[in-house]
C-alpha positions as CSV (number, residue, x, y, z in Angstrom):
1,M,-0.1,-0.1,0.4
2,S,2.3,2.6,1.0
3,F,4.6,1.9,-1.9
4,A,1.8,2.5,-4.2
5,L,0.9,5.8,-2.5
6,R,4.9,6.9,-3.1
7,D,4.4,6.2,-6.4
8,Q,1.5,9.2,-6.7
9,G,3.6,11.6,-4.6
10,I,1.7,10.7,-1.2
11,R,3.7,10.1,1.9
12,A,1.8,7.9,4.4
13,S,3.3,5.5,7.0
14,R,1.5,2.3,7.8
15,P,0.1,3.3,10.8
16,R,-1.7,5.8,9.5
17,V,-2.6,3.8,6.6
18,A,-4.2,1.4,9.1
19,R,-5.8,4.5,11.6
20,L,-7.8,5.7,7.8
21,M,-8.5,2.2,6.9
22,Q,-10.1,1.4,10.5
23,K,-11.6,5.1,10.1
24,H,-13.3,4.4,7.2
25,H,-14.2,0.9,8.0
26,I,-11.9,-1.0,4.9
27,K,-10.2,-4.2,5.7
28,S,-7.8,-6.0,3.9
29,I,-8.4,-9.5,2.0
30,V,-8.5,-12.9,3.9
31,R,-7.7,-16.0,2.5
32,R,-9.4,-18.4,2.6
33,K,-8.7,-22.5,2.5
34,Y,-9.6,-23.6,-0.9
35,R,-8.5,-26.9,-2.2
36,V,-10.4,-28.7,-4.9
37,Q,-8.3,-31.5,-6.4
38,T,-7.2,-31.4,-9.8
39,T,-3.8,-33.6,-10.0
40,D,-3.9,-36.6,-11.1
41,S,-1.0,-38.6,-10.7
42,Q,-1.6,-41.8,-11.3
43,H,-1.2,-42.7,-14.3
44,A,1.6,-44.9,-16.2
45,F,3.4,-41.7,-17.6
46,I,7.1,-41.4,-16.8
47,V,7.3,-38.8,-14.1
48,A,10.3,-36.3,-14.4
49,N,12.9,-35.7,-11.8
50,N,12.9,-32.7,-9.5
51,Y,15.8,-30.8,-11.2
52,L,14.5,-27.5,-9.9
53,N,14.6,-28.0,-6.2
54,R,13.2,-25.3,-5.1
55,D,15.4,-23.4,-6.0
56,F,13.0,-20.8,-7.3
57,A,16.0,-18.0,-8.1
58,A,16.7,-16.8,-11.8
59,E,19.1,-14.4,-13.3
60,K,16.8,-13.5,-16.3
61,P,13.4,-14.0,-17.8
62,G,13.2,-17.8,-19.8
63,E,15.7,-20.0,-17.9
64,K,13.1,-21.5,-15.9
65,W,9.0,-21.6,-15.9
66,V,6.8,-23.2,-13.2
67,S,3.2,-24.2,-13.9
68,D,0.0,-25.4,-12.2
69,L,-3.9,-26.0,-12.7
70,T,-7.2,-25.6,-10.7
71,C,-10.8,-24.6,-11.2
72,L,-12.9,-22.5,-10.8
73,R,-16.5,-22.9,-9.9
74,T,-19.2,-21.1,-12.7
75,G,-23.1,-21.3,-13.0
76,E,-22.4,-23.1,-15.5
77,G,-19.9,-25.6,-14.3
78,W,-16.2,-25.9,-13.6
79,L,-13.6,-24.5,-15.7
80,Y,-9.9,-25.2,-16.1
81,L,-7.2,-22.8,-15.5
82,T,-3.6,-23.4,-16.5
83,A,-0.9,-20.8,-16.1
84,I,2.8,-21.0,-16.9
85,L,4.5,-18.1,-14.7
86,D,8.0,-16.9,-14.6
87,P,10.1,-16.8,-11.6
88,A,12.6,-14.3,-12.5
89,D,9.7,-12.0,-12.6
90,R,6.7,-13.5,-11.5
91,K,5.1,-12.7,-14.6
92,V,2.7,-15.0,-16.1
93,V,3.6,-15.4,-19.5
94,G,0.9,-18.2,-21.0
95,W,-2.2,-19.3,-19.5
96,A,-5.6,-21.4,-20.1
97,L,-8.6,-21.4,-19.2
98,C,-11.1,-24.3,-20.2
99,E,-14.0,-26.7,-19.8
100,T,-11.9,-29.8,-20.1
101,M,-9.0,-31.1,-18.6
102,E,-7.7,-32.4,-21.5
103,A,-3.8,-31.5,-22.3
104,E,-4.3,-30.4,-25.5
105,E,-6.8,-27.6,-23.8
106,T,-4.7,-27.0,-20.6
107,T,-1.2,-27.2,-20.4
108,V,-0.4,-27.9,-24.5
109,A,-2.5,-25.1,-25.0
110,A,-0.6,-22.9,-22.2
111,F,2.5,-23.5,-23.1
112,R,2.1,-22.3,-26.9
113,M,1.0,-19.1,-25.7
114,A,4.1,-19.2,-23.4
115,V,6.4,-19.5,-26.4
116,R,4.7,-17.0,-28.2
117,N,5.1,-14.3,-24.9
118,R,8.2,-15.1,-24.6
119,P,10.2,-16.9,-27.4
120,L,12.9,-19.4,-25.5
121,S,16.8,-18.0,-26.2
122,G,18.3,-21.0,-23.7
123,T,17.9,-23.6,-22.2
124,L,14.5,-23.6,-20.0
125,L,13.9,-25.6,-16.9
126,F,9.9,-26.7,-16.9
127,H,8.6,-27.5,-13.8
128,S,5.3,-28.5,-12.5
129,D,3.7,-31.4,-10.6
130,R,2.9,-34.7,-11.5
131,G,-0.2,-34.4,-12.9
132,V,-1.2,-35.7,-16.2
133,Q,-1.4,-33.2,-17.8
134,Y,1.8,-32.7,-18.0
135,A,3.1,-36.3,-17.9
136,C,1.5,-36.9,-21.0
137,S,2.7,-37.4,-24.5
138,A,0.5,-34.4,-25.6
139,F,2.7,-32.1,-24.0
140,R,5.9,-33.6,-23.8
141,Q,5.8,-33.9,-27.7
142,Q,5.9,-29.8,-26.9
143,L,9.5,-30.0,-25.6
144,E,10.8,-31.7,-28.5
145,G,13.0,-30.3,-30.4
146,I,13.5,-27.3,-28.5
147,P,15.8,-26.6,-25.7
148,V,13.8,-27.7,-22.4
149,V,14.6,-29.8,-19.4
150,Q,11.3,-31.2,-17.8
151,S,11.2,-31.3,-14.2
152,M,8.3,-32.6,-11.4
153,S,7.2,-31.6,-7.5
154,R,8.0,-35.0,-5.7
155,K,4.3,-36.6,-5.1
156,G,1.6,-34.3,-2.9
157,N,4.7,-32.1,-1.9
158,C,3.0,-28.2,-3.0
159,W,6.1,-26.3,-1.4
160,D,8.1,-27.8,-4.5
161,N,6.1,-25.6,-6.7
162,A,6.0,-22.8,-4.2
163,V,5.8,-20.0,-6.5
164,A,3.1,-21.3,-8.6
165,E,0.8,-22.2,-6.0
166,S,1.2,-19.3,-4.4
167,F,-0.3,-17.4,-7.5
168,F,-3.5,-19.4,-7.3
169,K,-3.6,-18.6,-3.7
170,T,-3.8,-14.5,-4.9
171,L,-6.0,-15.3,-7.8
172,K,-8.5,-16.4,-5.2
173,T,-8.0,-14.6,-2.6
174,E,-7.9,-10.9,-4.8
175,L,-10.3,-12.8,-7.7
176,V,-12.3,-15.7,-7.3
177,Y,-13.7,-15.5,-3.8
178,H,-15.4,-12.0,-4.5
179,Y,-17.3,-12.9,-6.8
180,K,-20.2,-16.0,-8.1
181,F,-19.9,-16.3,-11.8
182,S,-23.5,-16.6,-13.0
183,T,-21.7,-18.0,-16.8
184,R,-17.9,-18.8,-17.8
185,Q,-17.8,-16.1,-20.1
186,E,-18.3,-13.8,-17.1
187,A,-15.6,-16.0,-15.6
188,R,-13.2,-16.1,-18.6
189,L,-13.9,-12.2,-19.3
190,A,-13.0,-11.9,-15.6
191,V,-9.6,-13.8,-15.2
192,F,-8.5,-12.4,-18.6
193,E,-9.0,-8.7,-16.9
194,Y,-7.5,-10.0,-13.6
195,I,-4.1,-11.4,-15.5
196,E,-3.1,-9.2,-18.2
197,G,-4.7,-6.0,-16.6
198,F,-4.1,-5.9,-12.9
199,Y,-1.4,-9.0,-12.3
200,N,1.0,-8.4,-14.8
201,R,0.6,-4.8,-15.0
202,E,-0.3,-3.5,-11.7
203,R,0.0,-5.8,-8.7
204,R,3.3,-5.3,-6.6
205,H,5.1,-8.4,-5.8
206,S,7.4,-8.2,-2.3
207,A,9.8,-10.6,-4.0
208,L,10.5,-7.7,-6.5
209,G,11.4,-5.4,-4.2
210,Y,7.2,-3.9,-4.4
211,L,7.4,-3.6,-8.3
212,T,5.1,-5.1,-10.7
213,P,5.9,-8.3,-13.0
214,S,6.0,-6.1,-16.1
215,Q,8.2,-2.7,-14.2
216,Y,10.4,-5.7,-13.3
217,E,10.6,-7.5,-16.6
218,E,11.8,-3.9,-17.8
219,R,14.6,-3.4,-14.7
220,L,15.9,-6.6,-15.9
221,Y,15.9,-6.1,-19.9
222,K,17.7,-2.8,-19.4
223,Q,20.3,-4.5,-16.8
224,R,21.0,-7.1,-19.7
225,V,21.5,-3.7,-22.2
226,A,24.0,-2.4,-20.1
227,A,25.5,-5.3,-18.8
């Protein structure tokens, strides 16, 4: 909050902001537990080693991507959201929202968007859970012939994919918990506006020194040019 105010030329301490929030009955958003099982690891496909090993640090974009899949309830049924983030700047570089959990419409579609948005310039470490959408032949075919090393979390260990898990918790806290989507189209529009309009461009991250993903991406670009 104070960083956003500072950018607008407003100087205010954290206690003052807290007093004003209390005076006007403004409360911060509190996270609620929300867990629907979307990971099907009971399959016969090969499971990749955990090469990431919780090392989310990246010197430049395109070194590491993390991905996960979750579901959103609407009045017309479920929608399944797949997201791919680059830990270097926490940007959502690819995502897909669909009505089925088939790989072609979830992980494959999200990966294709990610490659379009951020073309690979070196070897990429791609990390996910052990779900069938990431282990299946349809997704692995997308990695053939390009410099990608696939990595997967240990079974039932959400901390191995903490950056992706954190994104979904944030999305549900800041968006999903506050709306009852009547239609799938309504949910699609809201998710698009949140990811492309707010999260990537306006939302500040403590891990980025309270810059937005777009701001941090620009900083990294300038550093590479100056080097």
